[in-house]
C-alpha positions in Angstrom: -44.4 -19.2 -28.8 -42.2 -17.0 -31.3 -40.7 -15.3 -28.2 -40.0 -18.8 -26.6 -38.4 -20.1 -29.8 -36.2 -16.8 -29.7 -35.1 -17.3 -26.2 -34.3 -20.9 -26.9 -32.4 -20.1 -30.2 -30.3 -17.4 -28.1 -29.6 -19.9 -25.2 -28.6 -22.6 -27.8 -26.1 -20.0 -29.5 -24.7 -19.0 -26.1 -24.3 -22.8 -25.2 -22.7 -23.4 -28.7 -20.3 -20.5 -28.7 -19.0 -21.8 -25.3 -18.5 -25.1 -26.7 -16.5 -23.8 -29.7 -14.4 -21.3 -27.4 -16.3 -18.5 -29.1 -18.4 -16.0 -26.8 -20.2 -13.1 -28.0 -20.1 -9.9 -26.2 -22.6 -7.0 -26.9 -21.7 -3.8 -26.0 -24.7 -1.2 -25.6 -25.2 2.1 -23.6 -28.8 1.7 -23.1 -28.1 1.9 -19.1 -24.6 2.9 -17.8 -22.8 1.5 -14.8 -21.1 3.3 -12.2 -18.6 6.2 -12.6 -15.2 5.3 -13.0 -12.9 7.1 -10.2 -9.5 6.2 -11.0 -6.2 4.0 -10.5 -3.8 5.0 -8.0 -0.9 4.5 -5.6 -0.1 4.6 -2.0 3.1 6.5 -1.1 3.3 5.7 2.9 2.2 2.9 5.2 5.0 3.6 5.6 8.0 5.3 4.2 7.9 3.3 1.2 9.0 6.3 -1.2 11.9 7.2 1.3 14.9 6.5 -0.7 13.3 8.0 -4.1 14.0 11.7 -2.5 17.4 11.9 -2.9 18.0 10.1 -6.4 20.0 12.1 -8.8 17.9 14.5 -10.3 18.0 13.2 -13.9 17.0 9.4 -12.9 14.5 10.9 -10.2 12.5 12.8 -13.0 12.5 10.0 -15.0 10.9 7.7 -12.5 8.2 10.5 -11.5 7.4 10.5 -15.4 6.9 6.6 -15.3 4.5 7.2 -12.3 2.5 10.2 -13.3 3.2 11.8 -16.5 0.1 11.4 -18.9 0.5 9.1 -21.9 3.9 7.9 -20.8 3.8 5.1 -18.1 1.6 4.6 -15.2 -0.3 7.7 -15.8 -1.7 7.4 -12.3 -5.1 9.3 -11.7 -4.8 9.5 -7.8 -1.9 9.6 -5.1 -2.6 8.5 -1.8 -0.3 9.7 0.8 0.4 8.8 4.5 -0.3 11.6 6.8 2.9 11.3 8.7 2.3 10.2 12.5 5.6 9.7 14.1 4.7 6.1 14.0 6.0 3.2 12.3 3.6 2.1 9.6 5.0 -0.8 7.9 8.7 -0.2 6.3 9.3 2.9 8.5 7.6 5.7 10.5 6.8 9.3 8.5 7.3 12.4 10.6 4.3 14.3 11.7 3.6 18.1 11.1 3.2 18.4 14.8 5.5 16.3 17.0 4.0 17.9 20.2 0.8 20.0 20.8 2.5 23.2 21.2 4.2 23.3 17.6 3.6 23.1 13.9 6.1 22.5 11.0 4.9 21.7 7.3 8.6 21.7 6.0 9.0 17.9 7.3 8.5 14.8 5.4 8.7 13.9 1.6 5.1 13.6 0.8 4.7 17.4 0.2 7.5 17.2 -2.3 6.0 14.0 -4.1 2.5 15.6 -4.4 4.0 18.7 -5.9 5.8 16.4 -8.3 2.7 14.4 -9.2 0.6 17.6 -9.8 3.3 19.2 -12.0 3.0 16.1 -14.5 -0.6 15.9 -14.2 -2.7 18.8 -12.8 -5.5 16.5 -12.6 -4.4 14.0 -10.4 -6.3 13.5 -7.1 -5.0 13.6 -3.9 -5.8 11.6 -0.7 -4.6 11.6 2.6 -4.6 9.1 5.4 -3.2 8.9 8.8 -1.6 5.4 9.9 0.0 6.9 13.5 -0.7 10.0 15.2 1.5 11.9 17.5 1.3 11.0 21.2 -0.4 14.0 22.3 -3.8 12.7 20.6 -3.1 9.3 22.3 -5.8 7.7 24.6 -4.9 5.2 27.0 -6.3 2.5 24.5 -3.8 3.4 21.9 -6.3 5.1 19.5 -6.3 8.9 18.5 -9.6 9.6 20.0 -8.8 11.1 23.4 -10.2 14.4 22.1 -12.1 13.8 18.6 -12.0 17.8 18.2 -8.2 18.2 18.5 -7.7 15.0 16.3 -9.9 16.7 13.6 -8.0 19.9 14.0 -4.9 18.2 13.6 -6.1 16.7 10.3 -7.6 20.1 9.0 -4.1 21.8 9.7 -2.4 19.3 7.4 -5.4 19.8 4.8 -5.0 23.6 5.3 -1.0 23.4 4.8 -1.1 21.9 1.8 -3.2 24.9 0.3 -1.4 27.6 2.1 2.2 26.6 1.6 2.1 24.2 -1.3 -1.0 25.3 -3.3 -2.2 21.9 -3.0 -5.8 20.9 -2.9 -6.4 17.7 -1.2 -9.5 16.0 -2.6 -10.0 12.8 0.0 -9.1 12.1 3.5 -9.6 8.8 5.3 -10.1 8.3 9.0 -7.5 5.7 10.5 -5.9 3.2 8.3 -6.9 -0.4 9.0 -7.9 0.2 12.4 -11.4 0.8 14.4 -12.7 4.5 14.1 -15.5 6.2 16.1 -18.5 7.5 14.4 -18.2 10.5 16.4 -14.9 11.6 14.9 -16.4 11.2 11.5 -19.0 13.8 12.4 -16.6 16.1 14.0 -13.9 15.6 11.1 -16.8 16.6 8.6 -17.8 19.5 10.7 -14.3 20.6 11.1 -13.6 20.6 7.3 -16.7 22.4 6.4 -15.9 25.0 8.9 -12.7 25.8 7.7 -14.1 25.8 4.1 -13.1 22.4 3.0 -16.3 21.3 1.9 -15.1 19.7 -1.4 -12.7 17.7 0.7 -14.5 14.2 0.3 -14.4 11.6 3.1 -13.5 7.9 2.2 -14.3 6.0 5.3 -13.2 2.1 6.2 -9.7 1.6 5.0 -10.3 -1.7 6.5 -13.0 -3.8 5.4 -16.6 -2.8 4.5 -17.9 -2.1 8.0 -18.9 1.3 7.7 -21.8 0.2 5.5 -23.3 -1.0 9.0 -22.9 2.4 10.2 -24.7 4.0 7.6 -27.5 1.6 7.8 -27.9 2.3 11.5 -27.3 5.7 11.4 -29.1 7.4 8.2 -27.6 10.7 9.2 -24.1 9.3 8.8 -24.5 8.6 5.3 -24.3 12.3 3.8 -21.1 12.8 5.7 -19.4 9.9 3.5 -18.6 9.8 -0.2 -17.2 6.3 -0.5 -16.8 3.2 1.4 -12.9 2.2 1.4 -11.9 -1.4 1.8 -8.5 -3.0 1.8 -7.6 -6.2 -0.2 -11.2 -6.9 -0.9 -10.2 -10.1 -3.1 -12.5 -8.4 -5.9 -15.8 -8.8 -3.8 -17.8 -6.4 -1.8 -20.5 -7.2 0.8 -24.1 -7.1 -0.9 -24.9 -4.5 1.8 -22.2 -1.9 0.4 -23.3 -2.8 -3.3 -26.5 -1.7 -2.4 -25.7 1.2 -0.3 -25.8 3.8 -3.0 -21.9 4.8 -2.3 -19.2 4.5 -4.5 -16.9 1.3 -3.6 -13.3 1.7 -3.7 -10.5 -0.8 -3.2 -8.5 1.8 -1.0 -5.7 -0.3 -0.9 -4.9 -3.2 -3.0 -2.3 -5.3 -4.8 0.8 -5.4 -2.1 2.6 -8.2 -4.0 6.0 -8.7 -5.2 6.5 -6.8 -8.7 7.4 -9.8 -10.9 5.1 -11.1 -13.5 2.9 -12.7 -10.8 2.7 -9.2 -9.4 1.9 -7.7 -12.7 -0.6 -10.7 -13.1 -2.3 -10.1 -9.9 -2.8 -6.2 -10.7 -4.2 -7.1 -14.2 -7.0 -9.5 -12.9 -7.9 -7.2 -10.1 -8.1 -4.0 -12.3 -10.7 -5.5 -14.1 -12.2 -7.8 -11.6 -12.6 -5.5 -8.5 -15.3 -4.0 -10.8 -16.7 -6.8 -12.5 -17.1 -8.7 -9.2 -17.4 -6.0 -6.7 -18.7 -3.1 -8.3 -15.5 -1.0 -7.0 -14.9 2.1 -9.1 -11.2 2.9 -8.1 -8.4 0.5 -7.0 -5.4 2.3 -5.2 -1.8 0.0 -5.2 0.2 -0.5 -2.0 2.5 0.7 -2.7 3.2 3.3 -5.3 6.9 2.8 -5.6 9.0 0.3 -3.6 11.8 2.9 -2.9 13.1 1.4 0.7 16.1 -0.9 1.5 15.7 -4.5 0.4 15.3 -6.4 3.7 12.4 -4.1 5.0 9.1 -5.6 5.1 7.4 -6.4 1.8 10.5 -5.7 -0.3 9.3 -4.5 -3.9 5.9 -4.6 -3.4 5.6 -1.6 -5.7 4.5 -0.8 -9.2 8.2 0.0 -9.8 11.5 -0.2 -8.0 13.7 2.4 -7.0 16.2 1.5 -4.0 19.5 2.8 -5.0 20.1 6.4 -5.1 23.8 5.9 -4.6 23.6 4.7 -8.2 20.7 6.2 -9.8 19.6 2.5 -10.5 15.6 1.7 -11.0 13.8 -0.7 -12.6 10.5 0.0 -14.6 8.6 -3.2 -13.3 5.6 -4.7 -15.6 2.8 -3.5 -12.9 3.7 0.0 -14.6 2.4 -1.2 -18.0 -0.3 -3.3 -16.8 -1.6 0.2 -15.3 -1.2 1.7 -18.4 -3.8 -0.6 -20.1 -6.6 1.3 -18.1 -5.0 4.6 -17.2 -3.8 5.8 -20.4 -7.2 5.3 -22.3 -9.6 6.4 -19.5 -10.3 9.5 -17.0 -12.1 9.9 -13.7 -15.6 10.8 -14.6 -16.0 8.3 -17.5 -19.0 5.6 -16.9 -18.3 1.9 -17.1 -21.0 0.2 -19.2 -23.6 -1.8 -17.3 -23.0 -5.8 -16.7 -24.2 -7.7 -19.2 -23.5 -5.0 -21.9 -20.1 -4.3 -21.7 -18.9 -5.4 -18.3 -18.6 -9.2 -17.4 -16.6 -12.7 -17.1 -15.5 -14.5 -20.3 -16.9 -17.9 -20.5 -13.6 -19.6 -20.6 -12.0 -17.7 -17.8 -10.8 -14.0 -17.5 -13.0 -10.5 -17.6 -13.6 -7.7 -19.5 -14.5 -4.1 -18.7 -15.6 -1.1 -20.9 -15.4 2.5 -20.0 -17.1 5.5 -21.9 -16.5 9.1 -21.8 -19.0 11.5 -20.7 -19.9 12.8 -24.1 -19.8 9.3 -25.6 -16.8 10.0 -28.1 -14.5 7.8 -26.8 -14.7 3.8 -25.6 -11.8 1.9 -24.0 -12.2 -1.7 -23.5 -10.0 -3.8 -21.3 -9.7 -7.7 -21.3 -7.8 -9.7 -19.2 -7.0 -13.8 -19.5 -4.8 -14.2 -16.1 -4.6 -17.7 -14.8 -5.0 -18.4 -11.2 -1.6 -19.3 -10.3 0.1 -16.4 -12.3 -2.2 -13.7 -10.7 -2.2 -14.7 -7.1 -1.9 -11.5 -4.9 -0.4 -11.4 -1.5 -3.8 -11.5 0.1 -6.4 -12.6 0.3 -6.2 -16.1 -0.8 -8.7 -16.6 -4.1 -10.5 -19.9 -5.0 -9.3 -22.0 -7.9 -10.3 -21.0 -11.4 -9.4 -22.0 -14.8 -8.8 -20.1 -17.9 -8.6 -21.3 -21.7 -7.7 -20.0 -24.6 -10.8 -18.6 -26.6 -12.4 -16.3 -29.4 -14.5 -13.8 -28.9 -16.8 -11.5 -30.9 -17.1 -8.1 -29.8 -20.6 -6.5 -31.0 -20.9 -2.6 -30.8 -24.5 -2.1 -30.5 -26.8 1.2 -30.8 -24.9 4.4 -30.7 -21.7 2.5 -30.0 -21.9 1.1 -33.7 -20.4 4.5 -34.9 -17.1 3.3 -33.6 -15.6 1.9 -37.1 -12.0 1.1 -35.8 -9.9 0.9 -32.3 -6.2 0.8 -31.5 -5.1 -2.3 -29.9 -2.7 -2.7 -27.2 -1.3 -5.9 -26.0 0.7 -7.6 -23.2 1.7 -11.2 -22.9 3.4 -11.8 -19.5 5.6 -14.8 -19.7 6.2 -17.3 -16.8 8.8 -20.1 -16.5 11.5 -18.6 -18.3 9.4 -17.4 -21.3 9.5 -13.7 -22.4 7.2 -10.9 -21.8 5.7 -8.5 -24.4 4.4 -5.4 -22.4 2.1 -2.5 -23.6 2.8 -3.2 -27.2 0.8 -1.4 -29.8 -0.6 -3.6 -32.4 -2.3 -2.9 -35.8 -5.5 -0.7 -35.5 -8.6 -3.2 -35.9 -11.8 -2.6 -37.8 -15.0 -3.3 -37.1 -17.3 -4.8 -39.8 -20.7 -4.2 -39.4 -20.1 -3.3 -35.8 -18.0 -6.6 -35.0 -14.5 -7.7 -34.5 -13.3 -11.3 -33.6 -10.5 -11.4 -31.1 -8.4 -14.5 -30.1 -7.4 -14.6 -26.6 -4.6 -16.7 -25.2 -3.6 -17.3 -21.7 -2.0 -14.4 -19.4 -2.8 -11.5 -21.7 -4.1 -8.3 -21.4 -5.6 -6.2 -24.4 -7.0 -2.6 -24.6 -9.4 -1.8 -27.4 -9.9 1.9 -27.6 -10.9 5.1 -29.5 -8.1 7.1 -27.6 -5.0 7.9 -30.0 -2.6 9.2 -27.3 -1.4 5.9 -25.7 2.4 5.8 -25.6 4.9 3.2 -24.3 7.4 6.0 -22.7 10.9 5.1 -22.3 14.4 6.6 -21.2 17.8 5.3 -21.9 18.7 2.4 -19.3 19.6 3.8 -15.6 23.2 3.0 -14.1 23.9 -0.3 -13.4 22.9 -1.3 -9.7 26.0 -1.5 -7.1 25.8 -2.3 -3.3 25.6 0.3 -0.9 28.8 2.3 -0.9 31.5 1.7 1.6 33.3 3.6 3.0 30.3 6.0 4.0 30.4 9.4 5.6 27.4 11.9 5.9 27.7 15.0 8.3 24.3 16.0 7.0 25.2 19.3 5.7 23.6 18.6 2.2 20.1 17.8 3.8 17.4 20.6 3.9 16.5 21.8 7.6 13.6 19.7 9.1 14.0 16.9 6.6 14.8 13.2 7.4 18.4 12.5 6.6 19.2 11.1 3.4 19.7 7.2 3.6 18.4 6.7 7.1 15.1 4.7 7.4 13.9 5.6 10.6 12.0 2.6 12.3 10.8 4.3 15.6 10.8 7.8 16.3 11.4 10.6 14.1 15.1 11.7 13.2 15.3 15.3 11.2 18.0 17.8 10.4 18.2 20.8 12.4 21.2 23.3 12.4 23.4 24.7 15.4 25.1 27.9 13.8 26.7 26.7 10.8 26.7 23.2 11.6 23.7 20.9 10.8 23.1 17.7 12.5 20.2 15.2 13.2 17.8 15.4 16.1 15.8 12.5 17.4 12.5 14.4 18.2 10.3 12.2 19.7 9.6 12.4 23.6 6.8 10.1 24.2 5.2 7.1 22.5 2.8 7.9 19.7 -0.2 6.3 18.7 1.3 3.2 17.3 -0.2 1.7 14.4 2.0 -1.2 15.1 4.2 -2.1 18.2 7.6 -0.9 17.0 7.6 1.6 19.6 7.3 -0.5 22.6 10.7 -0.8 23.1 10.8 2.9 23.8 13.5 3.6 21.8 14.0 6.0 18.6 16.0 4.0 16.1 17.1 4.7 12.5 18.3 2.0 10.1 21.0 2.3 7.2 22.8 0.0 4.7 22.4 -3.4 3.4 20.6 -6.2 5.3 23.3 -8.8 4.5 26.2 -6.5 6.3 28.2 -8.8 8.6 31.5 -7.3 9.8 31.2 -3.6 9.9 32.5 -0.7 11.5 30.1 2.4 12.9 31.2 5.7 14.4 28.9 8.9 15.2 29.2 11.9 17.0 26.2 12.4 19.8 25.2 15.2 22.1 22.6 14.7 25.0 20.1 17.1 25.2 19.5 19.6 28.1 15.8 19.4 27.9 13.4 16.8 27.5 16.5 14.6 26.8 16.7 11.0 26.1 18.6 9.1 28.7 21.3 8.1 25.9 22.2 6.8 22.6 23.4 3.8 20.9 25.0 2.4 17.9 24.0 -1.2 16.6 24.8 -3.6 14.0 23.7 -6.8 12.4 19.9 -5.9 13.1 17.7 -8.8 11.9 14.2 -7.5 12.5 12.6 -4.0 11.0 9.3 -2.4 10.4 6.4 -3.6 12.6 8.9 -6.1 14.3 11.6 -3.5 15.2 10.9 -3.7 18.7 12.0 -7.6 18.6 15.2 -7.0 16.8 18.4 -8.7 17.9 21.9 -7.7 17.1 24.7 -5.7 19.0 23.7 -2.6 20.7 26.3 -0.3 22.1 24.4 2.2 24.3 26.0 5.0 26.1 23.8 6.8 28.8 24.2 10.6 29.3 25.9 10.1 32.6 28.4 7.9 31.3 27.3 4.4 32.0 27.6 2.0 28.9 26.1 -1.3 28.2 26.5 -3.9 25.5 23.3 -5.8 24.5 22.2 -8.5 22.1 18.8 -7.3 21.4 17.0 -4.0 21.4 15.4 -4.8 24.7 17.1 -7.4 26.9 20.2 -9.9 27.3 22.9 -7.5 28.5 26.2 -8.7 27.9 28.6 -6.2 29.5 28.4 -2.8 31.1 30.6 -0.1 32.7 31.3 3.6 33.2 33.3 6.1 31.3 33.7 9.9 31.5 31.7 11.8 28.6 31.9 15.6 27.4 28.9 18.1 28.1 28.8 18.7 24.3 29.8 16.3 21.5 31.1 12.8 22.2 32.1 10.1 19.7 30.8 6.5 19.7 32.5 3.6 18.0 31.4 -0.2 17.2 33.1 -2.8 15.4 31.7 -6.3 14.5 34.5 -8.7 13.0 33.2 -12.1 12.9 32.4 -13.0 16.8 34.4 -10.4 17.9 32.8 -6.9 19.1 34.6 -3.8 20.1 33.3 -0.6 21.4 35.0 2.7 22.1 33.8 6.2 23.6 35.6 9.5 22.1 38.7 7.4 20.9 39.3 5.1 23.7 38.7 1.4 23.7 36.2 0.1 26.3 35.2 -3.4 25.7 36.4 -6.2 23.2 34.3 -9.3 23.5 33.6 -12.5 21.7 30.0 -13.1 21.2 28.4 -16.0 19.5 24.9 -15.6 20.0 24.0 -12.5 17.7 22.7 -12.8 14.0 25.0 -13.2 11.2 24.0 -10.1 9.2 21.6 -7.2 9.4 21.3 -3.5 9.1 23.5 -0.7 10.9 21.5 1.7 13.1 21.8 4.5 15.6 19.1 5.9 18.1 18.2 6.7 21.4 17.9 4.6 24.7 14.6 6.1 25.6 12.1 8.6 23.7 13.7 11.9 24.2 15.8 14.6 22.2 19.5 13.7 21.4 21.7 14.9 18.7 23.9 13.0 16.0 26.4 14.2 13.8 29.4 12.7 11.2 28.2 9.1 10.7 31.1 7.0 9.5 30.4 3.5 8.1 33.5 1.4 7.0 34.5 -2.1 6.4 35.7 -4.3 9.2 39.3 -4.1 7.9 39.3 -0.5 8.2 37.6 -0.7 11.6 40.0 -2.9 13.0 42.9 -0.4 11.9 41.1 2.2 13.8 40.4 0.3 16.9 43.9 -0.7 16.9 44.5 3.2 17.7 41.9 3.5 20.1 42.9 0.4 22.1 46.5 0.8 21.7 47.8 3.8 20.7 51.2 3.2 21.4 51.0 -0.3 20.1 50.2 0.1 16.2 48.6 -3.0 14.4 48.1 -4.8 17.5 44.6 -6.3 16.5 46.5 -7.7 13.4 48.7 -9.8 15.5 47.7 -13.0 17.6 45.7 -11.9 20.6 43.3 -13.2 23.2 39.6 -11.9 23.0 38.1 -11.5 26.5 35.2 -13.7 27.1 
């Protein structure tokens, strides 16, 4: 009877507390929850760090500090990078370390550099590699990389080995294939190949889509020991019950993907807590790490911070950086969550809390969020309606946690509808009286209570002011390291890298066949790289080109006002001026069809010059300084990116890229069309239809 009365009284107090807006939360260590495995960001999927590489060093170092430096900004625990596969993977294509089966090159791409910079700031950061696309020599007829699972495994292990041999980087985790079906046989062979090359400590995260890997583990118990963690993308804070009870760590191995305003910050705050509260996920990794790609490309500004102007050095430390800090600056991989009900759970009036304890039980961090539904919506998935109210809570430290008598308190208030935000602000140290502390919670707030004293709201002086992409623009690629992608060129299909011919540097499109496509940008069969400003309308482009003598593309093109990009690149419209290697030329209004004009000119065996001007509805083209067409075209987009590329996959070279205003371009085209009648185009004239 006494025990029954005790339970009834406890229930009454819980109900009374809810009615009064006051909930008691007891923290205890009688039983711990799962091991905390870190918060991270993804560079890749694809080309999301592209513009960061050529930032001025001062601003670049500052940006990297905000991302990786412990006790400064986001202080990330994990960096996940794309293993470049020469295929479009959202905002661009990243170059493979093996374009062809007969070669390897580990100086390509910027992910090596980024991993080195992350490790320089935090030697303990974990590194995780995953492929989106794969080079064409691994492509099976069904557009999967499983033509030969042994070769595909060796391809991945070569990347892991290169990280160690050439960069002294230890890769901690490897995935299978981003958001695409895998083959169980490939998992076995990859694990065996890693082990045989001495990489037993490189752990496999399997899934990178939904929780379907748990079904394979259930059906094949021999598979389970080969897999370290189950990874899911955009889980909506919930995991399958079968996954929860599988005994495997559960990771939100890609999440967030939301515009980085305050709603994005609210999304990040909610899922960082509730991925564990609802779904027992012990690691959450943001796509993407940093929005360092052109505005106008897909998922603009879906990064923890923004850096899309290397020509000025301007960047923005968006609030998701400080939301990250609420957890990352006061925890480490290897700490443990407390158990649900004694340190982890939902707040009665909306919101959530997690508590994370150091292995020696000398430090404790509690993170609380009260994000409202409409202020914390992620781009995916949709979430059911929930309500959050202002409330008071009482935190009671029980058992061995009662030894903590004070904690630092860090606070964020996200502002909406014109209200200001207060982000990651250190408040007065709080004192626990008899193991208890009362906290009043408002709406859209994040609190961190912690015994860790090293928290810091890092800062640098304001970066330079933003400015549009500079015109006129010229690039002879002499300042780019050999084998690297050219600065400011955002390759959308194919692979463009800087090579040298004697003392001259130039750009070569390297793909000779279709890769294992992650999406369908390569279906047009063209290599294409974008540059500039999506709002460009009237613009002049000029580039030198040279056809290859082996494995050659059929020709090259210049293009402007391109209205599609990323996984829709194969659908883009605009003005395309193509020049075949035999001198035949074409004018198209899309990447794949609708020819408007054509003809033939003489071209040189070595370098040639291609020029394109759009001014209103007027389109003019020239070859080697001689005008060849002048059209009035109404049915093309009003604005878009500038670009150049190859008419088919195959080798071709480019150099001396000029971009100018239409006014400057008119003067240049004037000399090309009428060398003996200067200023012709500034007079009244009839344009051929």
